[in-house]
N, C-alpha and C positions, 0 to 999 in steps of 0.2 A: 451276708451269705453270698459267696461267689456263684454266678450263674453260668451254666454251661452254654455252649453255642446254640443248643436246641431251644433254650429259653429265650433267645433273642432272634431266632429266625421267624420270618413271616410267611414261610412256604405254605401255599394253599390258602392264605388269608386274603380276603377281598377288601379293598380300601377305596373309598371315595375321597377325592381331593378337589376342593374348589379353588378357583383362582390359579389353575394349573398351567396357564399359558406362559407365564414369565416368572422371573425372579424366584422368590422363596417357594411358591407353589410348584414351579417346575422342578426346582432342586429337591423338594420333598417327594415329589412323584417319582423321580428317578431313584432316589435313595430307597424308598419303599419297595419299588420294583426290584432293585438290587438285592434287597433282603428276602425276596421271594413272593411279594404280594402281587395280586392281580388287581389292576387299576380301572377305576371309572373316573374319567377326568372331566372337569367342568370349567368353562370360562365363557366369556362372551363370544359370539360367532366371529370367526376369523382364522387365520393361518396359525396363530401362536400356539393354541392348545393342540392342534393337529401335529405340529412339529414336536411337541412334548411326547405325544403318543408314538410318533415315528422314531424318536430317539430311544424310547423304551423298547420298541419292537426290534430296533437294530442291535440292541444289547441282549436280545433273547427273551425279553419280557412280554407281557400282554397288557394292553390297555385299550379301552373303548372310550369314545368321546361323546359326551352329551352337552352340547352348547346351550347357552341360555342365561338369562338374567337370574341370578341366584336369589333375588328378592321375590321372585314369582313362585307361588305355591306349586304350580304345575312343573316348574323346573325341578323342584325338590322331589316330586313324585317320579319324574323321569329318571332321576339319578338312582333312587332306590330300586325302581323297576329294572334299570339297566344292570345293577349289581345282581339282582335275583334272577333275571331272565338269562343273563350271559354266563354267570358263574354259579348260580344256585345258592348264594349266601351273601351276607354282609357282616363284616367283622370290625372295620375301622372307618372312622370318619375324621378327616382332617379339614377343618374349616379355615380357609386362608384368603378368600376373595376380599378385595378391598379397593378403596378409591380415596383420593384426597381432594378436598376443596377448602384449602386453608384461607382463613380470613379472620380478622378480629371480630369479636361478638357484635360490636356496634355497627359493623358494615355487612355482616353476613346476611345473605338472602335466605328466604324460606326454602328455596329450591336447593341451595347449597347444604343447608341443614338436613333436609329430608333425604337427599341422595346418599349422603355419607351414613346416616343412621340406617337407611334401607339396605345398602349393600353390606355393611359390616354387621350391624346388630340383628336386623330382620333376616339377613342372609344366614347368619349362624342359627337363628331360631328355626327357620324353615327346615333345614336339614336335620337339626337336632331333634325337633319335634317328630319328624317322620321316622328317623332312624330309631329313636328310643321307643316309639310305638311298635315298630317291628320287633325290636329286641324283647320288649315286654311280652308280646304275644308268643314269641319263640320260647321265652323262659317258662311261660305257663304251659306250653305244650311239652317242654322237656322236663318239667317238674323241678326245676332248679335254675341256677344262674347259667347264662350263656357267655360266650366270649364276645366282648363289646368294648371298643376303645374309641374315645373322642379326644382329639387334640385341637383346641381352639387357639386362635391367634388374637391375643390382646396386644398391649403396647405400654411402654414406659410413659407414654403421653398421659395416661390416666393417673399415673403416680406423680407426675411432675406438674400437671395442670398447664400444659403449654398454652401460652396466651394467644397464639395465632391459630389454635386448633380446637376450639370449643366443641365443634361437632365430632371430630375424630376422638378427642379425649373422652367425651361423654359416651360414644359408642363403645370404646375399648373398656371403659369402666363397666358398662353394661354387660360386655362379653365375659369379663371376670366374674361378675355376679351370676350370670347365666350358667357359667361353668360349675361354680360351687353348688348352685341350686340343683343342677342336673346330677351332680355327683351324689348329693344327699338323697335326692328323690328316686334315683335309679340304681343305686349300688346293689340292692337286693336282687336285681335282675341280671347282675354281672357287669353292668356298665361302669367303666372307669373313665372319668372325664377330667382332663387337666388343661391348663392354658399356658401358653408361652408368650413372653414379651421379647421378641427378637430384635436385635440390631443387625440389619443386613443391607448390603448395597444393592438395591433394586431400582427399577425405573421409577417407581412411585416416589422414592425419597432421594434419588441420586443428586438432585440439585441442592439438597440440604447438607450433603456430606463432603468432607475433604476427599481429594483424589486418592486412589489406592497407592500403597508404597511402591517405589520403583523396584525394590528388591525384596525377596522373601514372600511369604504367604500374605494374602490380603485378609486381615482379621475380620473384615466385614463381608467377606464372600458368603452368600447364602448357604453354601455347602457346609459351613461350620455349624450351622443351626440344625441340620438334618439328623445328625446322630442322636440328639436328644428326642426329636420327634419320632424317629424310628424306634428308639428304646421305649418311649411311652406307649407306642402302639403294640409292643411285643408282650409275650407272656411273662417276661421278667418283671414287668411293671405292675403286676397284679395287685400289689399292696399300695400303689401310689394312686390317690384319688382325691379330687377337689383341691389340687395344688396349683399355684401360679409360679412360673419360673421366669427369670430374666436370663437370656442366653445370647451369647455372641462370642466369636473367636474361640478361645479355649476356656471360657468361663461360663458357669451356670450357677445361678443363685435361686434358692427357693424362698419365697416371701412369707413373712409372718402376716397374719390377718391384722387389720387395724386394732390398735390397743387404746385403752383409756389413759389419757395423759394426766387428768386431774378430775377430782370429784368435788362438787360443791353442794352444800346443803343449806337450806333456808334457815336463817337464824331469826325465826319469828315464833311467837307464842304457840301457834298451832303447827309449826313445822312446814307450812306451805309457802310458796313463793308469793312475794309482792314485788312491785317494781323497785322500791328502794332496797329490798333484800337482794335482788339480782345484782344491783350496782355494788352493794357492799361485798358480795361474794366474788365478783369478777374483776373489779377495778384493779386490785393489786396484782392479780395473776397476769393481766395483760398490759400492765403499766409500761413495760419496756418493749412491747411488741411493735413491729413496724408494719403498717398496712401494705407496704410495698413487697413484703415477704409473707405470703399466705402461709398459715401454720399447717394446714392439712395437706401436706405434700411429702413425698418420700424422695429425698435427694441422695440417699446412700448409694443407690445403684450407679450413680454417675462416676463414682471412684472405683468401681470394680476392676476396670482395666482401662486406663486412660488411652491406650493406643487404639481402642475400638470405639471410643465415643464418637469421633468422626463428624461431629456437627460443627458447622462454622459459627 
C-alpha cells in the first residue's frame, strides 16, 4: 500500500542516537533531523558528537548532546532523561555505538573480548531496557499502544562468522537476538524493533575496505543506509517488527530466520539416542563436508551487490 509523505515524516518525534559522533551514527542523526526528528545524541566525550549537533543546528534542526560510555547504566538514564526533559517525549531509539578489537580467538585478550561485548551488546541492552520500560509505562497510562521505534545495528559478521572477529561477530549475533526478543516482548505496547546489518565506509572499518570509486556515487557511503533507518523509524513502518535487514548502496535484503537443514531420528528400539545411533544418523550427512567451510553461515548476502562488498 503506497504511503503518503505524512506517513514517513518524523516531525515532532524525538530520537536518541548512540555513536552519533562519526560515520553511520552521524549520517543517521542528520537524516533523522532532516525528516523532522528532534535529536538526543550520544558518543564518548570529545568534539565529534558536538560537531554532529552543530551540523544539525546549522540545517535548522534541534539536537542536544549527552556524552558518555554507552555501556554505563547512568549514561542510559541520562539519555532518556534528556529526551523527556528537553522535548517532553521519546519516540525513537537508534543504537549504533560500536568499537572493533579484531584478533583471532586464540590470541584475543579478555579485555578485547569484554570491551567489544560491552560497547555493542551491553550498550544496546542499556538503552533498550530503559526505553522500553518508559514506553511500557506510557502505554499503561494511555490505555493502549504508544509510538515507539527501535533500530539496532547488527552486522553481516554474525552471518559469516568472520574468523578474525569472534568478539564482534558474537556481539552482533546477540544484537539480532535482542532485537527479535524485544519485538516479541514489547509489541503490545507499540514498540517496533528491527535491526540492520549495514555496509558503510566508516572510520571503524575503513582499513578493511577498498577505496571509493573515482567517479560516481560511493555505494559504501553511510548516507545510503540512512533512508532505511529513517523509514523504520517512521509511522509507515508500523507493520515491520522483529526483522533483520542487510543494507548498502541501493540494496536492502530482509533475512529469513535460521531454518532446519535436516532432521535425524534415533534408529533404536526405544527411539532414544545412543552413541552408535548418532554416528549412524550423521556420518552420511556430513561425509562430503569440509571442516574448513563451517556449515552454519549465510553467504548469500555477499552476492547481493558485488560493487558494494568492498572488503579486501
